[in-house]
C-alpha positions in Angstrom: -8.2 17.9 -14.6 -7.3 14.3 -16.0 -3.7 14.2 -17.0 -3.2 11.9 -20.1 0.4 11.1 -18.8 -1.6 9.1 -16.3 -2.5 6.6 -19.2 1.0 5.7 -19.6 1.8 5.6 -15.8 -1.3 3.1 -15.1 -1.0 1.1 -18.4 -2.2 -1.1 -19.4 -5.4 -0.9 -17.3 -6.3 2.9 -17.3 -8.7 4.4 -19.9 -10.3 7.6 -20.1 -13.9 8.1 -21.4 -14.6 11.3 -23.0 -18.2 10.5 -23.1 -18.4 9.7 -19.2 -15.7 12.4 -18.5 -13.7 10.0 -16.2 -11.2 7.3 -15.7 -12.1 3.7 -15.8 -10.4 0.4 -15.2 -10.5 -1.4 -18.6 -10.1 -4.8 -16.9 -12.9 -4.5 -14.3 -15.3 -3.1 -16.8 -14.8 -5.9 -19.3 -14.4 -8.7 -16.7 -16.5 -7.3 -13.9 -16.1 -9.2 -10.6 -18.5 -12.0 -9.7 -18.1 -12.1 -5.9 -17.9 -8.9 -4.4 -17.0 -8.0 -0.8 -17.4 -4.2 -0.4 -18.9 -1.6 -2.9 -18.1 -1.4 -6.3 -17.5 2.2 -7.5 -15.0 4.5 -9.1 -13.0 2.9 -12.0 -15.6 0.0 -12.2 -19.2 1.3 -12.2 -18.8 4.8 -12.5 -16.0 7.0 -13.7 -13.3 8.2 -11.4 -13.2 12.0 -11.3 -11.4 12.9 -8.1 -8.2 13.6 -10.0 -6.4 15.4 -6.8 -6.6 11.7 -5.4 -5.5 9.9 -8.6 -2.6 8.3 -7.3 -4.0 7.1 -3.9 -7.1 5.7 -5.7 -5.1 4.0 -8.6 -3.0 2.4 -6.0 -6.0 1.2 -4.2 -7.7 -0.2 -7.3 -4.4 -2.2 -8.5 -4.2 -3.9 -4.7 -7.9 -4.8 -4.8 -9.0 -8.2 -5.1 -11.5 -7.7 -7.8 -8.8 -5.7 -10.0 -6.6 -8.8 -9.5 -9.2 -11.1 -10.6 -10.1 -9.0 -13.5 -6.5 -8.4 -14.4 -6.2 -12.3 -14.4 -9.2 -12.8 -16.6 -8.1 -10.3 -19.2 -4.7 -12.0 -19.4 -6.2 -15.3 -19.9 -8.8 -13.9 -22.5 -5.6 -12.2 -24.3 -3.7 -15.4 -24.3 -6.5 -17.5 -25.7 -6.0 -20.3 -23.3 -8.0 -23.4 -23.0 -10.7 -23.3 -20.4 -9.4 -26.0 -18.2 -6.1 -24.1 -18.0 -7.8 -20.8 -17.1 -9.8 -22.3 -14.4 -6.7 -24.2 -12.9 -4.9 -20.7 -13.0 -7.6 -18.9 -11.4 -8.0 -21.5 -8.6 -4.3 -21.4 -7.9 -4.5 -17.7 -7.9 -7.4 -17.8 -5.3 -5.5 -20.3 -3.2 -2.5 -17.9 -2.9 -4.7 -14.8 -2.1 -6.2 -16.8 0.5 -2.8 -18.0 2.0 -1.8 -14.3 2.2 -5.2 -13.6 4.2 -4.3 -16.5 6.8 -0.7 -15.5 7.3 
């Protein structure tokens, strides 16, 4: 069963849908990835329901590149920054991610 204490543990990105009967990443649902390397699945295009593996999949979700990108987009949307500042910020984030890949 879904444990509602997980909503606090994985705040602010985790949400539960009564209608879909599963957990979703609010960031990835509202700001879906545009460049996808891999298959989008649980938390994004369908609700996560494998609750016995919740911690493992939540950790994987938060470390995924598309989640990081969606979280950045949500933060920029929330802060209501000008578009040029948002683009520069996203570009810098992408450069840092690429540096980590090559190092």
